[in-house]
C-alpha angles and dihedrals in degrees: 000000000000133000125213110229118194122185116202127185131194111259092226094043110032093182091060102085140162130201118221128192105191095170129022104173107066138123114246091251093052091048092053093047097044100040097090092044094055092044092052091047092051092046091051088058094042108042096172091063133076131203110253099178143326137203144175110241132191107255106218111190116237116250122226114247114259 
């Protein structure tokens, strides 16, 4: 499956960024279609931030140690 990864930075301090993963269980197509929607939703709730970049990333499940 695929995870949506959104990177937001403070408008007044563009080097101060945070990475958000609102959904981690998507198909690649759904990630590409929904990415802008989730970014816009997050920005509406956090007006001092700006979207720096976003991507759809393969979500590889973590394996338990042996």
